[in-house]
C-alpha positions as CSV (number, residue, x, y, z in Angstrom):
1,M,5.3,-8.0,8.3
2,R,3.0,-10.0,6.6
3,P,-0.3,-8.1,7.3
4,L,1.5,-5.7,6.3
5,L,2.1,-6.2,3.2
6,C,-1.9,-8.1,2.7
7,A,-2.9,-4.4,4.1
8,L,-1.1,-2.8,1.3
9,A,-1.7,-5.4,-1.3
10,G,-5.6,-4.9,-0.8
11,L,-5.0,-1.4,-0.6
12,A,-3.3,-1.8,-4.4
13,L,-6.3,-3.1,-5.4
14,L,-8.8,-0.3,-4.2
15,R,-6.5,1.9,-5.7
16,A,-6.6,-0.2,-8.9
17,A,-10.4,-0.5,-9.4
18,G,-10.9,3.2,-8.5
19,A,-8.8,4.1,-11.4
20,D,-11.3,2.8,-13.3
21,A,-14.7,4.4,-11.7
22,A,-13.0,7.4,-12.5
23,A,-12.9,6.9,-16.0
24,E,-16.7,8.6,-16.0
25,P,-17.7,10.8,-14.5
26,F,-21.5,11.0,-13.0
27,T,-23.5,13.9,-14.4
28,P,-27.1,14.1,-12.7
29,S,-30.5,14.8,-14.4
30,R,-31.9,18.4,-13.9
31,G,-35.7,17.2,-13.4
32,D,-37.3,17.0,-9.9
33,P,-37.1,18.6,-6.7
34,I,-36.7,15.5,-4.5
35,R,-35.1,13.6,-6.9
36,S,-32.4,16.7,-7.2
37,T,-31.8,16.1,-3.2
38,G,-31.1,12.6,-4.0
39,C,-28.9,13.2,-6.7
40,D,-27.0,16.3,-3.5
41,T,-26.9,13.6,-1.7
42,L,-25.2,11.5,-4.2
43,M,-22.5,14.1,-5.7
44,A,-22.1,15.0,-1.8
45,V,-20.9,10.5,-1.3
46,H,-18.9,11.1,-4.3
47,G,-17.0,14.2,-3.4
48,R,-16.1,12.4,0.5
49,L,-15.1,9.4,-1.8
50,D,-13.0,11.6,-3.6
51,V,-11.1,12.8,0.2
52,I,-11.1,9.2,1.0
53,E,-9.8,7.6,-1.8
54,E,-7.2,10.9,-1.5
55,T,-6.4,10.2,1.6
56,V,-5.6,6.6,1.2
57,E,-2.9,7.1,-2.0
58,K,-1.2,9.5,0.3
59,T,-1.4,6.5,2.6
60,V,0.2,3.6,0.6
61,E,2.8,6.1,-0.8
62,H,3.9,7.0,3.1
63,L,4.0,2.9,3.5
64,E,5.5,1.9,1.2
65,A,8.4,4.3,1.3
66,E,8.4,3.6,4.6
67,V,8.5,-0.2,3.7
68,K,11.5,0.2,1.6
69,G,13.4,1.9,4.0
70,L,12.7,-1.0,6.6
71,L,14.1,-3.2,3.7
72,S,17.6,-1.7,3.3
73,Q,18.1,-0.4,6.5
74,L,17.4,-4.4,7.3
75,E,19.6,-5.8,3.7
76,G,22.4,-3.0,5.1
77,Q,22.3,-4.9,8.7
78,A,21.8,-8.5,7.4
79,W,26.1,-8.8,6.6
80,N,26.9,-8.4,10.1
81,L,24.2,-11.1,11.9
82,P,25.4,-14.6,12.9
83,P,25.8,-17.1,11.0
84,G,22.6,-19.5,11.7
85,P,22.8,-22.8,13.2
86,L,22.7,-24.8,9.6
87,S,25.8,-22.3,7.9
88,P,29.3,-23.6,8.1
89,I,31.4,-22.7,10.4
90,P,34.3,-20.2,9.0
91,D,38.0,-21.8,9.6
92,L,39.4,-18.8,11.1
93,L,43.2,-20.6,11.4
94,G,43.4,-22.1,8.0
95,D,43.4,-25.8,10.3
96,D,40.2,-27.2,8.4
97,P,41.1,-29.5,5.5
98,V,38.5,-28.8,3.0
């Protein structure tokens, strides 16, 4: 469970860092054709990164929902777990003076 939480935290940090980068969009210059080809390549890479970012965001949202569901199931089932080795044993007959 710890690796999943670490992965979720890392993805959340990447998601937050991406929000800062998205504030200033890249605008290519209209100049040299060689430079234009480089800019086109850069724009294509940025487009792919946008798709990857969107996919990561959807994955994080899905994993968050899964984790919340699992935690609620665990909380719902925790009441019927047997007592641990250090927990007091309940006196069902009422014979034990407290």
